Wavefront OBJ file of the C-alpha trace (Angstrom):
o trace
v 0.149 0.328 -0.236
v 2.620 2.289 -0.065
v 3.274 1.890 -3.323
v 2.274 5.445 -4.730
v 0.953 3.700 -8.515
v -0.936 0.636 -6.413
v -2.253 3.447 -4.217
v -3.352 5.276 -7.720
v -4.843 2.121 -8.651
v -6.818 1.120 -5.197
v -7.750 4.629 -5.383
v -9.075 4.326 -9.170
v -10.971 0.897 -8.218
v -12.749 2.313 -5.128
v -14.180 4.999 -7.386
v -15.109 2.482 -9.736
v -17.103 0.639 -7.084
v -18.390 3.070 -5.338
v -20.052 4.797 -9.043
v -21.558 1.568 -9.819
v -22.625 1.687 -6.181
v -24.094 4.845 -6.691
v -25.533 3.608 -10.103
v -27.860 0.778 -8.748
v -28.890 3.631 -5.690
v -30.374 5.920 -8.389
v -32.425 3.552 -9.856
v -36.255 4.490 -7.939
v -35.242 8.590 -8.282
v -34.465 7.864 -11.536
v -38.085 6.176 -12.215
v -39.692 9.031 -10.526
v -38.720 11.491 -13.005
v -40.690 10.674 -16.298
v -43.729 9.064 -13.948
v -44.714 11.693 -11.658
v -45.164 14.764 -14.081
v -47.680 12.082 -16.096
v -48.892 10.087 -13.016
v -48.915 12.316 -10.813
v -52.286 13.702 -10.892
v -53.951 10.475 -10.444
v -52.055 10.056 -7.308
v -53.512 13.006 -6.410
v -50.795 15.059 -5.990
v -51.348 19.093 -7.475
v -48.735 20.261 -9.614
v -47.481 22.101 -6.662
v -47.150 18.806 -4.517
v -45.433 17.452 -7.422
v -42.656 20.473 -7.840
v -42.194 19.519 -3.924
v -41.949 15.974 -4.610
v -39.286 16.453 -7.034
v -37.426 18.911 -5.672
v -37.504 18.745 -1.704
v -34.468 15.900 -1.746
v -32.460 18.693 -3.105
v -33.078 21.159 -0.693
v -32.616 18.142 1.984
v -28.886 17.642 0.388
v -28.593 21.821 0.724
v -28.638 21.634 4.462
v -27.030 18.077 4.617
v -23.879 18.609 2.413
v -21.562 19.798 4.805
v -22.493 17.426 7.773
v -22.146 14.605 5.466
v -19.135 15.776 4.154
v -17.779 16.088 7.950
v -19.743 12.471 8.176
v -17.423 11.357 5.707
v -14.418 12.576 6.988
v -14.555 11.091 10.300
v -16.293 7.989 9.779
v -14.480 7.165 6.230
v -16.266 7.197 2.377
v -17.160 3.119 2.451
v -18.921 3.356 5.509
v -21.156 5.888 4.086
v -21.213 4.014 0.803
v -22.648 0.731 2.597
v -25.041 2.803 4.741
v -26.482 5.098 2.068
v -27.085 2.405 -1.014
v -29.070 0.251 1.399
v -31.286 3.167 2.860
v -31.804 4.089 -0.651
v -33.274 0.893 -1.890
v -35.718 1.347 0.896
v -36.590 4.631 -0.169
v -37.371 3.370 -4.022
v -39.774 0.206 -1.897
v -41.241 3.250 -0.158
v -42.392 5.198 -3.476
v -44.447 2.129 -4.332
v -46.711 1.881 -1.563
v -49.598 4.675 -2.300
v -50.733 5.738 1.389
v -50.467 9.616 0.385
v -48.285 12.465 0.164
v -46.756 12.008 3.664
v -45.148 8.882 3.036
v -43.567 9.965 -0.276
v -42.473 13.416 1.327
v -40.355 11.414 3.718
v -39.182 8.620 1.383
v -37.952 11.716 -0.588
v -36.396 13.475 2.078
v -34.147 10.042 3.288
v -33.448 9.752 -0.754
v -32.022 13.870 -0.188
v -29.713 12.333 2.328
v -28.556 9.290 0.897
v -27.922 11.092 -2.185
v -25.605 13.531 -0.544
v -24.062 10.565 1.269
v -23.227 8.708 -2.194
v -21.928 11.092 -4.180
v -19.896 13.287 -1.365
v -18.314 9.789 -0.407
v -17.786 8.801 -4.532
v -16.272 12.142 -5.363
v -14.295 12.582 -1.993
v -12.527 8.587 -3.205
v -12.016 10.079 -6.944
v -10.154 13.367 -5.488
v -7.781 11.018 -4.525
v -6.145 9.830 -7.831
v -3.490 11.954 -8.037
v -2.913 12.898 -11.618
v -5.934 10.567 -12.775
v -8.092 12.842 -10.502
v -9.635 14.599 -13.871
v -10.413 10.598 -15.027
v -11.511 9.806 -11.749
v -14.225 12.513 -11.663
v -15.295 11.776 -15.737
v -15.738 7.889 -15.002
v -17.381 8.824 -11.538
v -19.807 10.866 -13.329
v -20.946 8.389 -16.357
v -20.561 5.549 -14.673
v -23.244 6.215 -12.092
v -25.633 7.022 -14.562
v -25.735 3.294 -16.482
v -28.598 2.131 -14.078
v -30.550 4.851 -14.657
v -30.506 4.292 -17.998
v -31.239 1.127 -17.764
v -34.667 2.684 -15.902
v -35.739 5.367 -18.188
v -35.049 2.622 -20.761
v -37.598 0.181 -19.382
v -39.806 2.374 -17.385
v -42.852 2.723 -19.352
v -42.297 -0.732 -20.220
v -42.574 -1.613 -16.987
v -45.609 0.968 -16.141
v -47.251 -0.513 -19.090
v -47.157 -4.127 -18.268
v -47.476 -3.594 -14.526
v -48.953 -1.349 -12.146
v -46.747 1.665 -10.484
v -46.701 -0.228 -7.277
v -45.322 -3.288 -8.667
v -42.865 -1.397 -10.901
v -41.005 0.902 -7.821
v -41.135 -2.754 -5.681
v -39.046 -4.460 -8.711
v -37.141 -1.554 -8.742
v -36.304 -1.516 -5.084
v -35.316 -5.304 -5.181
v -32.509 -4.300 -8.095
v -31.428 -1.425 -6.376
v -30.411 -3.019 -2.924
v -27.690 -4.617 -5.357
v -25.518 -1.623 -4.778
v -25.378 -3.012 -1.514
v -22.904 -5.962 -2.447
v -20.556 -3.221 -4.782
v -19.991 -1.147 -1.717
v -18.505 -3.922 0.117
v -15.768 -4.718 -2.719
v -14.710 -0.508 -2.225
v -10.982 -1.275 -1.243
v -10.330 -0.237 1.902
v -7.371 1.960 2.235
v -6.691 5.806 2.703
v -9.487 6.818 0.124
v -12.034 5.336 1.733
v -11.235 5.179 5.533
v -11.790 8.150 8.307
v -8.833 10.848 8.154
v -9.771 13.343 10.569
v -6.802 15.277 9.548
v -8.399 16.985 6.970
v -9.342 20.240 7.529
v -12.904 20.527 8.385
v -15.936 21.551 6.619
v -17.348 24.653 7.232
v -20.962 25.751 6.348
v -19.232 29.470 5.632
v -17.227 28.155 3.348
v -19.721 25.687 1.538
v -22.757 28.977 1.286
v -19.806 31.049 -0.605
v -20.691 32.697 -3.464
v -17.862 32.489 -5.787
v -17.632 32.401 -9.585
v -17.794 28.764 -9.723
v -20.090 28.092 -7.100
v -22.673 30.460 -8.809
v -22.170 29.295 -12.381
v -22.470 25.884 -11.682
v -26.444 27.287 -9.553
v -27.062 29.346 -12.575
v -26.734 26.175 -15.110
v -28.350 23.703 -12.380
v -31.211 25.885 -12.379
v -31.769 25.685 -16.089
v -30.538 22.294 -17.492
v -31.267 19.838 -14.018
v -34.334 22.006 -12.825
v -36.256 23.973 -15.330
v -35.638 21.549 -18.364
v -35.614 18.644 -16.592
v -38.818 19.094 -15.092
v -40.823 21.141 -18.020
v -40.456 18.291 -20.575
v -43.340 17.201 -20.481
v -45.061 20.977 -21.173
v -42.259 21.549 -23.930
v -44.009 18.328 -26.373
v -47.089 18.178 -24.740
v -48.859 19.658 -27.954
v -47.484 16.865 -29.719
v -48.550 13.909 -28.148
v -52.542 12.300 -28.047
v -51.769 10.280 -24.845
v -50.090 9.944 -21.696
v -48.147 6.723 -22.495
v -47.162 8.229 -25.854
v -45.782 12.130 -23.596
v -44.448 9.565 -20.863
v -42.304 7.678 -23.885
v -41.059 10.890 -24.928
v -40.089 12.304 -22.148
v -38.241 9.130 -21.165
v -36.361 8.875 -24.789
v -34.905 12.628 -23.753
v -33.843 11.521 -20.735
v -32.389 8.768 -21.865
v -30.521 10.370 -23.833
v -29.334 12.888 -20.994
v -28.281 9.659 -19.178
v -26.296 8.691 -22.599
v -24.766 11.820 -22.870
v -23.923 12.024 -19.433
v -22.286 8.166 -19.609
v -20.424 8.979 -22.870
v -18.951 12.580 -22.341
v -18.368 12.310 -18.833
v -16.229 9.551 -19.540
v -14.742 11.016 -22.747
v -14.261 14.760 -21.160
v -12.568 12.284 -17.818
v -10.293 10.981 -20.923
v -9.235 14.385 -22.394
v -8.530 15.710 -19.377
v -5.094 13.628 -19.206
v -4.150 15.652 -22.174
v -6.116 19.325 -22.148
v -6.748 21.546 -19.418
v -10.467 20.688 -17.377
v -10.489 24.770 -17.231
v -11.124 24.784 -21.066
v -13.483 21.633 -20.755
v -15.620 22.989 -18.119
v -15.347 26.997 -19.709
v -16.123 25.712 -23.671
v -19.282 23.298 -21.871
v -20.768 25.855 -20.003
v -20.845 28.193 -22.775
v -22.821 25.428 -24.997
v -25.186 24.616 -22.316
v -26.345 28.761 -22.324
v -26.273 28.511 -26.288
v -28.870 25.339 -25.637
v -30.763 27.212 -23.438
v -31.472 30.047 -26.360
v -32.056 27.574 -29.239
v -34.839 25.970 -26.638
v -36.488 29.710 -26.153
v -36.163 30.205 -30.069
v -37.896 27.581 -30.825
v -35.607 24.427 -31.712
v -36.594 22.467 -29.099
v -34.377 19.187 -30.055
v -31.400 20.938 -30.919
v -31.285 22.964 -27.725
v -32.262 20.139 -25.807
v -29.224 17.853 -26.888
v -26.551 20.087 -26.973
v -27.866 21.215 -23.570
v -28.100 17.658 -22.046
v -24.344 16.870 -24.267
v -22.275 19.441 -22.436
v -23.916 19.601 -19.151
v -22.271 16.127 -17.649
v -19.109 18.159 -18.172
v -20.013 21.112 -16.429
v -21.288 18.450 -13.571
v -18.089 17.051 -13.878
v -15.698 19.333 -13.605
v -17.031 21.814 -11.449
v -15.933 20.050 -8.343
v -12.569 19.823 -9.908
v -12.538 23.368 -10.423
v -13.129 24.403 -7.126
v -10.418 22.131 -6.004
v -8.209 23.861 -7.786
v -9.167 27.051 -5.985
v -9.085 25.806 -2.485
v -7.051 22.590 -1.822
v -9.659 21.314 0.804
v -11.360 18.293 -1.627
v -14.283 17.751 0.667
v -15.131 21.459 1.039
v -14.872 22.448 -2.758
v -17.100 18.835 -3.157
v -19.605 20.374 -0.339
v -19.671 23.610 -1.803
v -20.100 22.463 -5.552
v -22.856 20.132 -4.546
v -24.739 22.348 -2.418
v -24.566 25.084 -5.070
v -25.408 22.651 -7.696
v -28.496 21.055 -5.329
v -29.852 24.965 -4.463
v -29.957 25.573 -8.138
v -31.617 22.291 -9.765
v -34.323 22.443 -6.479
v -34.929 25.745 -7.245
v -35.642 24.954 -10.916
v -37.497 21.899 -10.719
v -40.043 23.784 -7.950
v -40.796 26.578 -9.616
v -39.482 25.468 -13.648
v -43.382 24.291 -14.110
v -45.316 27.598 -12.472
v -42.604 29.521 -14.387
v -43.616 27.738 -18.353
v -47.148 28.330 -17.604
v -46.704 31.806 -16.874
v -43.937 33.458 -18.793
v -43.943 30.718 -21.765
v -41.167 28.703 -23.673
v -39.782 31.589 -25.725
v -39.418 34.049 -22.756
v -38.248 31.832 -20.200
v -35.341 29.422 -21.955
v -34.197 33.191 -23.792
v -34.274 35.015 -20.027
v -32.351 31.694 -18.780
v -29.896 31.857 -21.631
v -29.297 35.207 -21.353
v -28.418 35.467 -17.476
v -26.259 32.400 -17.597
v -24.233 34.307 -20.162
v -24.274 37.254 -17.485
v -23.017 34.665 -14.669
v -20.561 32.994 -17.346
v -19.199 36.229 -18.294
v -18.066 36.912 -14.676
v -16.351 33.619 -14.490
v -14.586 34.489 -17.129
v -13.345 37.621 -15.882
v -12.128 36.000 -12.862
v -10.990 32.941 -13.734
v -9.429 33.962 -17.482
v -5.705 34.002 -15.662
v -6.223 30.210 -14.810
v -7.989 29.169 -18.005
v -4.729 27.207 -19.133
v -4.014 25.837 -16.470
v -4.034 21.993 -15.770
v -4.926 19.669 -12.654
l 1 2 3 4 5 6 7 8 9 10 11 12 13 14 15 16 17 18 19 20 21 22 23 24 25 26 27 28 29 30 31 32 33 34 35 36 37 38 39 40 41 42 43 44 45 46 47 48 49 50 51 52 53 54 55 56 57 58 59 60 61 62 63 64 65 66 67 68 69 70 71 72 73 74 75 76 77 78 79 80 81 82 83 84 85 86 87 88 89 90 91 92 93 94 95 96 97 98 99 100 101 102 103 104 105 106 107 108 109 110 111 112 113 114 115 116 117 118 119 120 121 122 123 124 125 126 127 128 129 130 131 132 133 134 135 136 137 138 139 140 141 142 143 144 145 146 147 148 149 150 151 152 153 154 155 156 157 158 159 160 161 162 163 164 165 166 167 168 169 170 171 172 173 174 175 176 177 178 179 180 181 182 183 184 185 186 187 188 189 190 191 192 193 194 195 196 197 198 199 200 201 202 203 204 205 206 207 208 209 210 211 212 213 214 215 216 217 218 219 220 221 222 223 224 225 226 227 228 229 230 231 232 233 234 235 236 237 238 239 240 241 242 243 244 245 246 247 248 249 250 251 252 253 254 255 256 257 258 259 260 261 262 263 264 265 266 267 268 269 270 271 272 273 274 275 276 277 278 279 280 281 282 283 284 285 286 287 288 289 290 291 292 293 294 295 296 297 298 299 300 301 302 303 304 305 306 307 308 309 310 311 312 313 314 315 316 317 318 319 320 321 322 323 324 325 326 327 328 329 330 331 332 333 334 335 336 337 338 339 340 341 342 343 344 345 346 347 348 349 350 351 352 353 354 355 356 357 358 359 360 361 362 363 364 365 366 367 368 369 370 371 372 373 374 375 376 377 378 379 380 381 382 383 384 385 386 387 388
């Protein structure tokens, strides 16, 4: 274990196993996003209630990320991954129990805590991969979406064949396999407790840095508003709920494919080119995608945003680590700002679309994101040629 090459290899293996664990744990959440906007009213949920259920987990993570990061520091990433992967399968089962809004709401809160632990622990392991950190982050971001990708592909078929309750039960059983992969994570300095690390603070987590602000704005737009308003964007082109569900699932499927492919590709590219440049140009592409949607080029805009968004997500923490030097603090900070943006977007997306319309909403998001990007560029231009 004292051999640097062996330790590096072990860290990469740990990041790989942690990402697979996270992939299984996220199956229930992935199935929920195309189902709830379409079938939510049949379950007795209002538009506001649906927005709350889709966003409350992110608000939980906003409050929990700093605490979870310190928990990872004290207990180690492997123990956190074991506990959260088990709890995640339980929350997926709860989605299928039709006991009303309260139980669903509690399950989403628990999932928010699970995801915070899964993400921070996984990225903490990835951050200890030395010169291969960019690759580890890219691989982690890509691999963790393999399971949700499969669910989005089979989800409409599950719902059409079975009812929603049985579908979530089957997915919950499959999700529990993540615990087995968590057990295979190597035990080394990348996965065990390291109490000497600097304590993560809420003050630093919520500091409004240029990179945090850009991450926040793109999260509102792409992972928030765009994801939850897909049904409204295409509602006039479909005749029934099954067709609409299939259309939403198809685009979310592409989003997952893009996340897997471009996160991994971006990780390999970062071995030879600046991570800053990758983050820089991906952000520009996402902004253009939002404007295209507002101008009526729905497919082009959605695909562009979904393709480049994973690069922004993958390398946001990398950018923060370069400026703070404290991996857990940087991961907690960018995760919190991303969660805050995505939560606000998911909560308000449908409401804003109904009141502003597609053109005004998406062009406004693009313009605001562009202004925030210019602020980011002004602060980081001098370091854009540096590499991790």
